C-alpha positions as CSV (number, residue, x, y, z in Angstrom):
1,M,169.6,-148.8,-139.0
2,K,170.5,-148.3,-142.7
3,R,170.2,-151.7,-144.8
4,V,171.6,-152.7,-148.4
5,F,170.5,-155.8,-150.1
6,I,172.7,-157.0,-152.6
7,S,171.6,-159.8,-155.4
8,A,174.6,-161.3,-157.0
9,D,175.2,-163.0,-160.2
10,I,178.2,-164.2,-162.0
11,E,177.6,-164.0,-165.8
12,G,178.2,-160.3,-165.6
13,T,181.6,-160.7,-163.6
14,C,184.4,-158.9,-165.3
15,G,186.0,-161.1,-168.0
16,I,183.6,-164.2,-167.9
17,V,182.6,-165.7,-171.2
18,D,182.1,-169.4,-171.1
19,W,179.4,-171.4,-169.2
20,Q,182.1,-173.7,-167.9
21,E,183.5,-170.6,-166.0
22,T,180.2,-170.4,-164.1
23,E,179.9,-173.9,-162.7
24,V,180.8,-174.8,-159.2
25,G,183.3,-177.7,-159.5
26,N,184.7,-177.0,-162.8
27,A,188.3,-176.0,-162.7
28,Y,187.6,-172.9,-165.1
29,S,185.2,-171.4,-162.3
30,D,187.7,-171.1,-159.5
31,Y,189.0,-167.8,-160.8
32,F,185.7,-166.3,-161.5
33,R,184.0,-167.5,-158.2
34,A,186.8,-165.4,-156.7
35,Q,186.3,-162.4,-159.0
36,M,182.6,-162.6,-158.3
37,T,183.4,-162.6,-154.6
38,K,185.6,-159.7,-155.0
39,E,183.1,-157.7,-156.7
40,V,180.7,-158.1,-154.2
41,A,183.1,-157.4,-151.6
42,A,183.9,-154.0,-153.2
43,A,180.0,-153.1,-153.2
44,C,179.9,-154.0,-149.5
45,R,183.0,-151.9,-148.6
46,G,181.5,-148.9,-150.7
47,A,178.2,-149.2,-149.1
48,L,179.7,-149.6,-145.4
49,A,181.8,-146.5,-146.0
50,A,178.8,-144.6,-147.1
51,G,177.0,-145.2,-143.8
52,A,175.2,-148.5,-144.3
53,D,174.9,-150.5,-141.0
54,E,174.1,-154.0,-142.5
55,V,174.5,-155.7,-145.9
56,L,172.6,-158.9,-146.7
57,I,173.8,-160.6,-149.9
58,K,171.8,-163.2,-151.9
59,D,174.1,-165.5,-153.7
60,A,172.1,-165.5,-157.0
61,H,173.5,-167.8,-159.6
62,D,172.6,-171.3,-160.4
63,S,173.7,-173.6,-157.1
64,A,173.8,-170.2,-155.3
65,R,177.1,-171.4,-153.6
66,N,179.4,-169.5,-155.3
67,I,180.7,-166.6,-153.1
68,Y,183.7,-167.2,-150.6
69,P,182.0,-165.8,-147.3
70,D,185.4,-165.3,-145.6
71,R,186.6,-163.0,-148.1
72,L,183.5,-160.7,-147.4
73,P,183.5,-157.8,-144.7
74,K,182.5,-159.0,-141.5
75,Q,179.5,-156.8,-141.2
76,V,177.7,-158.6,-143.9
77,K,175.4,-161.5,-144.0
78,I,174.7,-163.9,-146.8
79,I,172.0,-166.3,-148.0
80,R,173.5,-169.4,-149.7
81,S,171.6,-171.9,-151.7
82,W,167.8,-171.8,-152.5
83,S,165.0,-172.0,-150.1
84,R,162.5,-172.1,-153.3
85,N,161.1,-169.0,-152.3
86,P,158.9,-167.2,-155.2
87,L,161.4,-164.3,-154.6
88,S,164.2,-166.2,-155.9
89,M,167.3,-164.1,-156.7
90,M,165.7,-161.6,-154.2
91,M,164.9,-163.9,-151.4
92,G,165.6,-162.0,-148.2
93,I,164.4,-158.6,-149.2
94,D,161.6,-156.7,-147.6
95,K,160.6,-153.0,-147.0
96,D,163.2,-152.2,-144.6
97,F,166.2,-152.1,-146.9
98,D,167.3,-148.7,-147.7
99,A,168.6,-149.6,-151.3
100,V,169.3,-152.7,-153.6
101,F,172.6,-153.4,-155.4
102,F,172.8,-155.8,-158.2
103,T,176.3,-157.4,-159.1
104,G,177.4,-159.5,-161.7
105,Y,174.3,-158.9,-163.8
106,H,173.9,-159.9,-167.7
107,N,171.7,-158.9,-170.2
108,A,168.5,-160.7,-171.3
109,A,167.9,-163.6,-173.9
110,N,168.0,-162.9,-177.2
111,T,170.4,-160.1,-176.9
112,G,174.1,-159.8,-178.0
113,S,175.8,-157.8,-175.4
114,N,177.0,-160.8,-173.3
115,P,178.1,-164.2,-174.8
116,L,176.3,-165.6,-171.6
117,A,173.1,-163.7,-171.8
118,H,170.0,-165.6,-170.8
119,T,166.8,-165.0,-168.7
120,M,166.4,-167.1,-165.6
121,T,167.4,-170.3,-167.5
122,T,169.3,-171.1,-170.8
123,S,166.1,-173.2,-171.9
124,V,164.5,-169.5,-172.6
125,T,164.8,-168.1,-176.0
126,S,162.8,-165.0,-175.5
127,Y,161.1,-163.4,-172.7
128,T,159.0,-160.2,-172.5
129,I,157.0,-158.4,-170.0
130,N,154.3,-156.0,-171.3
131,G,156.1,-156.3,-174.7
132,V,159.7,-155.4,-173.1
133,T,162.4,-157.5,-173.2
134,A,162.9,-159.0,-170.0
135,S,166.2,-159.4,-168.4
136,E,166.6,-160.6,-164.6
137,F,167.7,-157.1,-164.0
138,L,164.2,-156.0,-164.9
139,I,162.2,-158.8,-163.0
140,N,164.2,-158.3,-159.9
141,S,164.0,-154.3,-160.1
142,Y,160.2,-155.0,-160.2
143,T,160.5,-157.1,-157.0
144,A,162.6,-154.5,-155.3
145,E,159.6,-152.0,-156.4
146,Y,157.0,-154.3,-155.0
147,F,158.6,-153.8,-151.6
148,G,159.2,-150.1,-152.1
149,V,163.0,-150.4,-152.2
150,P,165.0,-148.2,-154.7
151,V,167.5,-150.1,-157.0
152,A,170.8,-147.8,-156.6
153,L,173.7,-149.8,-158.2
154,L,174.0,-152.3,-161.1
155,T,177.4,-154.0,-162.3
156,G,177.5,-156.1,-165.4
157,D,177.9,-155.9,-169.1
158,K,177.5,-152.7,-171.0
159,G,174.3,-153.8,-172.9
160,L,172.6,-154.2,-169.7
161,C,173.9,-151.3,-168.1
162,E,172.5,-149.1,-170.9
163,S,169.1,-150.3,-170.7
164,A,169.1,-150.3,-167.0
165,E,169.7,-146.5,-167.2
166,K,166.7,-146.1,-169.5
167,L,164.4,-147.8,-167.3
168,N,165.9,-146.2,-163.8
169,K,167.0,-142.6,-164.1
170,G,168.7,-142.7,-160.8
171,I,170.9,-145.7,-161.0
172,I,174.5,-145.9,-161.1
173,T,176.0,-148.5,-163.3
174,V,179.4,-149.9,-163.7
175,P,179.9,-151.8,-167.0
176,V,182.7,-154.2,-166.5
177,S,182.7,-155.9,-169.9
178,E,181.1,-155.6,-173.2
179,G,180.2,-158.6,-175.4
180,V,181.4,-159.0,-178.9
181,G,179.9,-162.0,-180.8
182,N,180.9,-164.9,-178.5
183,C,183.8,-163.0,-176.5
184,S,183.9,-160.0,-174.4
185,L,186.1,-156.8,-173.8
186,S,186.7,-156.4,-170.2
187,L,188.3,-154.3,-167.8
188,H,191.3,-155.3,-165.6
189,P,189.8,-157.2,-163.0
190,E,191.2,-155.1,-159.9
191,R,190.2,-151.7,-161.8
192,A,186.7,-153.1,-161.9
193,C,186.6,-153.5,-158.4
194,E,187.9,-150.2,-157.6
195,L,185.1,-148.6,-159.9
196,I,182.7,-150.8,-158.1
197,E,183.5,-150.0,-154.5
198,E,183.5,-146.2,-155.7
199,A,180.2,-146.5,-157.4
200,A,178.6,-148.4,-154.4
201,F,179.8,-145.6,-152.0
202,K,178.3,-142.9,-154.5
203,A,175.0,-144.9,-154.9
204,F,174.3,-145.3,-151.3
205,S,174.9,-141.8,-150.5
206,G,172.7,-140.7,-153.3
207,V,169.9,-142.8,-152.9
208,N,166.6,-141.1,-154.2
209,K,163.2,-141.1,-155.7
210,D,164.8,-141.2,-159.3
211,C,165.9,-144.7,-158.2
212,R,162.6,-146.0,-158.1
213,I,160.6,-147.4,-161.0
214,E,157.0,-148.0,-161.7
215,L,155.4,-151.3,-161.1
216,P,153.3,-152.3,-163.9
217,K,149.3,-152.5,-162.8
218,E,149.0,-155.4,-165.2
219,I,151.4,-157.8,-166.3
220,E,151.7,-159.9,-169.6
221,A,154.4,-162.0,-169.9
222,V,155.5,-163.9,-173.0
223,V,158.0,-166.6,-172.9
224,S,159.4,-168.7,-175.7
225,F,161.3,-172.0,-174.9
226,R,163.9,-174.0,-177.0
227,R,161.8,-177.2,-176.5
228,P,158.0,-177.2,-177.3
229,Q,157.4,-179.6,-174.2
230,M,158.6,-176.8,-171.9
231,A,156.0,-174.5,-173.2
232,Y,153.4,-177.1,-173.3
233,R,154.1,-177.8,-169.7
234,A,154.2,-174.2,-168.8
235,S,150.7,-173.9,-170.2
236,H,149.1,-175.7,-167.6
237,Y,149.8,-173.2,-165.0
238,P,146.8,-171.6,-164.0
239,W,145.9,-168.6,-166.4
240,A,148.6,-169.5,-168.6
241,Y,148.0,-170.2,-172.3
242,L,149.9,-171.5,-175.5
243,I,150.6,-168.8,-178.2
244,D,152.4,-171.2,-180.4
245,P,153.9,-174.6,-179.7
246,S,157.1,-173.2,-178.2
247,T,155.4,-170.0,-176.7
248,V,153.4,-169.4,-173.7
249,G,151.7,-166.4,-172.2
250,F,150.5,-165.4,-169.0
251,K,148.4,-162.3,-167.8
252,C,147.9,-161.2,-164.2
253,K,147.1,-157.9,-162.1
254,Y,149.3,-158.7,-159.1
255,Y,153.1,-158.8,-159.3
256,M,153.3,-162.0,-156.7
257,D,151.0,-163.9,-159.2
258,F,153.7,-163.1,-161.9
259,L,156.3,-164.4,-159.4
260,L,154.5,-167.9,-158.7
261,F,154.1,-168.2,-162.3
262,E,157.9,-167.3,-163.0
263,M,158.9,-169.7,-160.1
264,F,156.7,-172.8,-161.3
265,A,156.4,-172.4,-165.0
266,V,159.9,-170.9,-166.3
């Protein structure tokens, strides 16, 4: 059985520019939740057409209750809400998947290619792993590699797609928007879905060793927060330490130890 895991976010959805558009229950969000769903469905259709037997989706934004399940292909399964598992946005992945897709992803905190750029929480102003700016894409790519599953597709803003292509030589990306200050230049939403479906078919058809990345042998995470109180709190996590009043560091050898730090301290 061939299986695809999809981690779906919303801030890299085609056309989105404002936090109100990401919040369940806000009138502005209905359209973008529907567009997020369309983009996920397009990725599913492409994978299924390329030979996938099963697609598992993790709704991975905020409440994790964003995707409309009835608008997805019948062959897929979806994980909604949060179990508080340290895999977070990757909950449900295991070594038996053939590929990982990321849809609706956005660039990292302290970058300018998406007006909604952040890493894990808007309370974080800067996040690095081994000196490299850490996006949720990078963190979750490492999680995929922890299980030995190649990351074959990414959709989101142009800046993130460009950085992903430097990390992962085999990945196929679909930039659906480009941040310009506090606005974005985006594709037509239906064209975005067409491109995502085509890319998903190509990505699953061509998964290879070039879609794999190297998992660091040691990890040093440095996280800066908007409020010093949050850094102080995080510094009490085992092996974490204050670098300055607003910044905490953490070093470890095992990736799961990093994920536990990320879960409890960030």
